[in-house]
C-alpha positions as CSV (number, residue, x, y, z in Angstrom):
1,M,44.1,148.6,64.1
2,A,45.8,145.4,64.9
3,G,45.2,146.1,68.7
4,A,41.4,146.4,67.7
5,L,41.5,143.1,65.8
6,L,43.1,141.2,68.7
7,F,40.5,142.8,71.1
8,C,37.7,141.5,68.6
9,Q,39.0,138.1,68.6
10,A,39.5,137.9,72.3
11,A,35.9,139.2,73.0
12,F,34.5,136.3,70.8
13,A,36.6,133.5,71.7
14,H,34.5,131.8,74.2
15,A,31.1,132.4,72.7
16,P,28.6,129.5,73.2
17,V,27.7,127.1,70.4
18,L,24.6,124.9,70.4
19,D,23.2,122.6,67.4
20,C,20.6,120.1,67.9
21,Y,19.2,117.5,65.4
22,I,16.7,114.6,65.3
23,E,18.4,111.2,65.2
24,H,17.2,108.2,63.3
25,D,15.3,106.9,66.4
26,D,13.3,110.1,66.6
27,L,15.3,111.5,69.7
28,V,16.7,114.9,69.7
29,K,20.7,115.2,70.2
30,C,22.1,118.4,71.1
31,E,25.9,119.3,70.9
32,A,27.2,122.3,72.9
33,G,30.3,123.8,73.5
34,Y,32.4,127.1,73.0
35,T,33.9,128.7,69.8
36,D,37.6,128.3,71.5
37,G,37.0,124.7,71.7
38,S,36.3,124.6,75.4
39,S,34.3,121.6,76.8
40,A,30.7,122.4,78.0
41,A,30.5,119.1,79.9
42,G,28.3,119.2,83.1
43,R,26.7,122.3,81.8
44,K,22.9,122.4,82.0
45,I,20.3,122.3,79.2
46,H,16.9,123.3,79.7
47,V,13.9,122.4,77.3
48,Q,11.0,124.8,77.6
49,D,7.7,125.4,76.1
50,T,6.7,128.5,74.5
51,S,5.7,130.2,77.7
52,N,9.3,129.5,79.0
53,K,7.9,126.6,81.4
54,L,10.8,124.1,82.0
55,L,9.7,120.7,80.7
56,L,12.9,118.8,81.1
57,E,16.4,119.5,82.5
58,G,19.8,117.8,81.9
59,S,23.5,118.2,81.8
60,L,25.7,117.9,79.0
61,G,27.7,114.4,79.1
62,Q,31.6,114.1,78.8
63,D,31.0,114.2,75.1
64,N,29.5,117.6,75.2
65,T,25.9,116.0,74.2
66,F,22.5,115.6,75.5
67,T,19.7,113.5,74.1
68,F,16.2,113.7,74.9
69,Q,12.7,112.6,73.7
70,P,11.2,115.8,72.4
71,P,8.0,117.2,73.8
72,A,4.8,117.5,71.9
73,G,4.1,121.0,70.3
74,N,6.7,123.8,70.2
75,Y,9.6,124.1,72.4
76,S,13.1,125.6,72.9
77,V,16.3,123.9,73.9
78,V,18.6,126.4,76.1
79,F,22.2,125.8,76.7
80,L,23.4,127.5,79.9
81,G,26.8,128.1,79.2
82,G,27.7,130.1,82.4
83,D,28.8,133.9,82.6
84,N,25.8,135.0,80.2
85,H,27.0,132.5,77.7
86,D,23.5,130.9,76.9
87,A,22.4,129.9,73.5
88,T,18.8,128.9,72.3
89,I,17.4,126.8,69.4
90,Q,13.6,126.5,68.7
91,S,12.1,123.2,67.8
92,S,11.3,124.8,64.4
93,D,14.9,125.0,63.6
94,I,15.8,121.4,64.6
95,S,15.8,118.9,61.6
96,R,17.2,115.5,60.8
């Protein structure tokens, strides 16, 4: 049983984390990283429309954040965490 618990913890130790919110100046700020505390600096962020068309591409800064002017309409923010460690947030889930 203990071995199974260790395996489960190891399997989820490097999962992606993405959170986005609207700042006071109406810009969207996203923070990304991994559940084990690893830095995501330099990793790509994509902002896509509802048909997955790329609207904006950027990289996370040294502080693991990316800030952008939100596009009109519905969109999604995708954190490309590498090794199939992607995370997505829909614009409808982004709030102040």
